[in-house]
C-alpha positions, 0 to 999 in steps of 0.5 A: 786107438792110441793115435787118435787119442794123441791127436785130440789132446793136440787140438785141445792144447791149440785152442787154449793157446789161441784164447790166451792170446786175445788182445788186452790193454794193460798198464796205466789208464788214460790221464785226463786233466781234472777228471777220473774213471767212472766206477762202472768202467773200473776193471782189473783187465781191459780186453779189445773193444772195451770202453772207459768212460770219465767223469769230472772231479768235484768242482769241475764241469764237463764240456763234451763226453770223455771216453777211450776204447781199448784197441790193439793194446792201446787206448784210443780216444773216442770222445774228447771232451775235457773238464773246466772249473765250474763258473760262479756268477759275477760277485756282488758289489759293496757300497763304498768299496770295490773288489779284485781277484786275489787267487786265480784268473777268473771267476771260477771254482777255486778263485778268491776275491778280496774286498777293499773299502774306498777308505780302508774301513771294513766292518765285516769279519771276512774281506774275501769270498771264494768261488765254491760249487754252490756259489760264493762263500761267506757273506758280502763284506760291508764298508762303513761310510766314513764322514768328517766333522768340519773344524771350527773357523773364525769369521774371516775364512769363507768356506765353500763346498759344505753340504746344505742343512749341515748334511754328512760330509762323506769320504772324498768331499772337498772344501775350499777356503778363501779370505774375501778381505784383501787385508787378509791372506790365507795361511794353509792349504786352500783345499782339504779333502775328507780322507781315511778314518774320518780325518781331513788330509790337512788342517783347516787354514786360517786368515791372517793379517797381511803384513809387509816386512820393514825394508833394511836400511838403505844407504843414502835413503831416508825412510818415513813411516816405519813403526818405532818398534820396527814391527811388520806393517799391516795391509795399507801401510805406506812408506815414503822415501827421500834422499839424505843428500840433496844432491842425490837422485832418487831412483824409483817410486817415493812411496810404496804401499803394503798390498796383497800377499804381503808385498810392497806395491813397488820396489824400494828405490835407491839414491845415487849421485847424478852423473853429468855426462853420457857415453855414446848413444846406443844402437837401434836395430834398423835405425840410425842416429841423426847427425854426428856421434860424439864419445861424450854428451852432457846431462839433458842432451838429446839424440834423435833417431830415423829408421831405414826405408819401410821401417816405422819409428816407435814412438814416431818422434823418438829420441833418447835423453842423457839423464844422470849418465843413462840414456833413457827412452826405448825406441824400436824400428817396427819391420815391414812385411814383404809379399811376393808372387811366389809366396802368394802361389803357395796360398792360391791367392793374388792381390785384389788391387795389383801394384805395378810390380808383383812385390809389395813392401807393406809398412807396419799398420798398412792393410793389403787386400787379396782374393782367390786365383781362378774359381777357388774359394777361401778355405775353411778356417783361413783368415780373411782377405783384408790383412794388416802388417804387424811389425814384419808379420802378415797373415795370408789367407788360403784358397782351395 
């Protein structure tokens, strides 16, 4: 009887020990960003196969379900959803203004946008809105429509760009100004723009009388026409010049006129003592002097030039003349053009009227006619077949 009782107690102890050894998930629950454990899933102890459900925090929406299960003392994911910030609709635009994201990277819960007027003139109390669960906070900010009032001008100035019927000139509008009378010149900026606060970015310009400054006293030159008070002279005023020494020569125009922009029509002349001799005549590229060359030429003497073969003299009967110690008259030897077979092959062309050899020296002004080789045709955009030599340059057609 005593032995049976001892065996029964042993069996009961073994059963209790097996029950206490059941698998349990202890420690912290899984961490899911922007989510929390649902109330119905909260327990003091989680046993084998227990499931924990998660719901998104305020302002976040689920993308799929989120659940974990207790397996062998560890939490195993069953459904791996996630929580994303709740999106807001695109913000409303405001007239005469714009917005940009001030806080955040997208139009989602917690993001803040800030409105700015085109001219910086906000009339609402709040210039920002925040994405909330129910949508955007605050009312849509308003921007005051800025306008500018034209400044008074005199009858000399012509203004272009004014609205018809004296309409409102809004922010960003541009006006342009001009002086139609050549006797007047614009003083100030030729354009002004309606800017922030209803202010013009520059003052309106004016049309002032065109004046030319009197030339400083020039050595050996008498100036006729300068006012007695030596004031600036207006548009159209004329000055005349003559040499104070009758043996001197006037170099430049003997009369100048005050013209547009306050400039004299020509440079102020000078007077100089003429020289009786010139040195050797100057060299002309690709040209030669006719006759011998001396070291000294008298005033009034001329030297004629001739160009090398295939070069053309410009002007045709060109010469340089010694005048007051200076050789006058510009002379140029215009270059010929060279066209050979190798050059034409690169363009797929040939002479329409072949010369005796396959090389042509075309003098300035001469024309040469080409044609395509074989069955080729003139390329689109190419010059024509009939070309002229212009001072060493001839454009060649291209065939393809």
